[in-house]
C-alpha positions in Angstrom: 113.5 -65.5 8.7 110.8 -66.1 6.1 107.9 -68.4 7.1 107.6 -70.9 4.2 104.1 -72.0 5.4 102.4 -68.6 4.6 101.6 -66.9 1.4 100.5 -63.3 0.6 98.4 -61.9 -2.2 99.2 -58.2 -3.0 96.4 -56.6 -5.0 96.8 -53.2 -6.7 93.7 -51.5 -8.2 92.4 -48.5 -10.0 89.6 -46.7 -8.2 86.3 -47.9 -9.6 87.7 -51.1 -10.9 86.0 -53.2 -8.2 89.4 -54.2 -6.8 88.4 -53.7 -3.1 85.3 -55.8 -3.5 87.2 -58.6 -5.4 89.9 -58.6 -2.7 87.3 -58.9 0.1 85.6 -61.8 -1.7 88.9 -63.5 -2.3 89.8 -63.2 1.4 86.5 -64.8 2.4 86.7 -67.6 -0.1 90.4 -68.4 0.5 90.3 -67.8 4.3 92.9 -65.0 4.1 93.4 -62.1 6.5 92.2 -59.0 4.7 94.1 -55.7 4.9 93.1 -52.5 3.2 92.7 -49.5 5.5 92.8 -52.0 8.3 96.6 -52.1 7.7 96.9 -48.5 8.8 95.2 -49.2 12.1 97.4 -52.2 12.8 100.5 -50.1 12.0 99.2 -47.3 14.3 98.6 -49.8 17.1 102.0 -51.4 16.8 104.0 -48.2 16.6 102.1 -46.0 19.1 101.5 -43.3 16.5 97.9 -42.0 16.0 95.6 -43.4 13.3 95.2 -39.9 12.0 98.9 -39.7 11.1 98.8 -42.9 9.0 95.5 -41.9 7.4 96.9 -38.5 6.3 99.9 -40.2 4.6 97.9 -43.1 3.2 99.1 -43.9 -0.3 100.2 -40.4 -0.7 103.7 -38.9 -1.3 102.7 -35.4 -0.6 103.7 -31.9 0.5 102.7 -32.6 4.1 106.3 -32.9 5.2 106.0 -29.9 7.6 103.0 -31.5 9.4 104.8 -34.8 9.8 108.1 -33.5 11.0 106.4 -31.3 13.6 104.3 -34.1 15.0 105.4 -35.4 18.4 104.7 -39.2 18.6 103.0 -40.7 21.6 106.0 -42.9 22.5 108.4 -40.1 23.3 112.0 -39.5 22.4 113.1 -43.0 23.3 111.2 -44.3 20.2 113.4 -45.9 17.5 112.4 -43.3 15.0 113.3 -40.4 17.4 111.0 -37.7 18.6 110.0 -36.6 15.1 108.4 -38.6 12.2 108.3 -38.0 8.5 106.6 -39.9 5.6 109.6 -42.1 5.1 109.6 -43.2 8.7 105.8 -43.9 8.4 106.5 -46.0 5.4 109.1 -48.0 7.2 106.7 -48.7 10.0 104.0 -49.7 7.5 106.5 -52.0 5.7 107.5 -53.7 8.8 103.9 -54.2 9.7 103.2 -55.8 6.3 106.1 -58.2 6.7 105.1 -59.2 10.2 101.5 -59.9 9.2 102.6 -61.8 6.1 104.8 -64.0 8.2 102.1 -64.7 10.8 99.3 -65.8 8.5 98.0 -66.0 4.9 97.0 -62.5 3.9 95.7 -60.3 1.1 96.9 -56.7 1.0 95.2 -54.1 -1.0 97.5 -51.4 -2.4 100.2 -49.6 -0.3 103.2 -51.0 -2.3 102.7 -54.4 -0.7 104.1 -56.3 -3.7 107.3 -54.2 -3.4 107.5 -54.5 0.4 107.1 -58.3 0.1 109.3 -58.7 -3.1 111.7 -61.1 -1.2 108.9 -63.4 -0.1 108.9 -66.4 -2.3 105.2 -67.2 -1.7 103.8 -63.9 -2.8 101.5 -63.2 -5.8 100.9 -59.7 -7.1 97.8 -58.7 -9.1 96.6 -55.5 -10.6 93.0 -54.8 -11.5 92.0 -52.0 -13.9 88.8 -51.2 -15.7 87.4 -49.1 -18.5 87.0 -45.4 -17.8 83.2 -45.5 -18.3 82.8 -48.4 -15.9 85.0 -46.7 -13.3 83.1 -43.4 -13.5 79.8 -45.3 -13.2 80.9 -47.3 -10.2 82.4 -44.3 -8.3 79.4 -42.1 -9.2 77.0 -44.7 -7.8 79.0 -45.7 -4.7 79.8 -42.1 -3.7 76.5 -40.5 -4.8 78.2 -37.9 -7.0 77.9 -36.9 -10.7 79.9 -38.6 -13.4 81.9 -35.4 -13.9 82.7 -35.3 -10.2 83.6 -39.0 -10.3 86.0 -38.4 -13.2 87.8 -35.8 -11.2 88.0 -38.0 -8.2 89.4 -40.8 -10.3 92.1 -38.6 -11.9 93.2 -37.3 -8.5 93.2 -40.8 -7.0 95.2 -42.3 -9.9 97.8 -39.5 -9.6 98.0 -40.0 -5.8 98.4 -43.7 -5.9 100.8 -43.6 -8.8 103.0 -41.0 -7.0 103.1 -42.9 -3.8 103.9 -46.3 -5.4 106.5 -45.0 -7.8 108.3 -43.0 -5.1 108.8 -46.0 -2.8 109.0 -48.8 -5.4 111.5 -49.6 -8.1 108.7 -50.4 -10.5 105.7 -48.5 -11.9 102.2 -48.5 -10.6 99.7 -50.2 -12.9 102.3 -51.4 -15.5 102.4 -55.1 -16.4 106.1 -55.8 -15.4 105.3 -54.8 -11.9 102.8 -57.6 -11.3 102.3 -61.3 -11.8 98.8 -60.9 -13.2 97.0 -57.8 -14.7 93.4 -57.9 -15.6 90.7 -55.4 -16.8 87.6 -56.2 -14.8 85.4 -54.6 -17.5 86.1 -57.6 -19.8 84.7 -60.3 -17.6 82.8 -58.5 -14.9 83.6 -58.6 -11.2 82.5 -62.1 -10.4 84.4 -63.7 -13.3 87.4 -61.6 -12.6 87.4 -62.8 -9.1 87.1 -66.4 -10.2 90.0 -66.0 -12.6 92.3 -64.5 -9.9 91.1 -67.1 -7.4 92.0 -69.9 -9.8 95.5 -68.4 -10.3 96.0 -68.2 -6.5 94.8 -71.7 -5.9 97.1 -73.1 -8.6 100.0 -71.0 -7.5 99.8 -71.9 -3.8 98.0 -75.3 -4.1 95.1 -74.2 -1.8 
């Protein structure tokens, strides 16, 4: 049964858009539980599977089927998912973890199809942050200590991976406006003003 006293913010982002930083600041300012990669560790802890397994499948619908189906989980053959696990099973575990966390407290989830997983939750806001290519390359180059050409390749691969993951599990398309309540290009206002705009939307939406 849905908890009407909690709300969730689901934030999708392009790599290099500043989305992670903005989400982190929103969590601090609005007193939200913050889940990006932390979500994987919670899911691993709840399920009994290793962190490595969730990390290998993180936001990726890949060709790793053989690895997953040959993996023997720690909980043994009495586990609900049987004595083998595949990507779809991991996504079901991740989805259940997201729902449980969203019922327990006010949260912000970064990526991982959270807006689709929580689509039935009335008090859920979905946001997507993009940025201009030049700004993305500059930010990734600086943060990772790589050349702009290397950053461009990383960005292209990351976009493809996130898009494939999201579009496989969701009925809507990653990064496209109809998928989200609010879409914004952080290059237009800068990260601080972008965060302020999203914060204002959340405060008005949920009266916080």
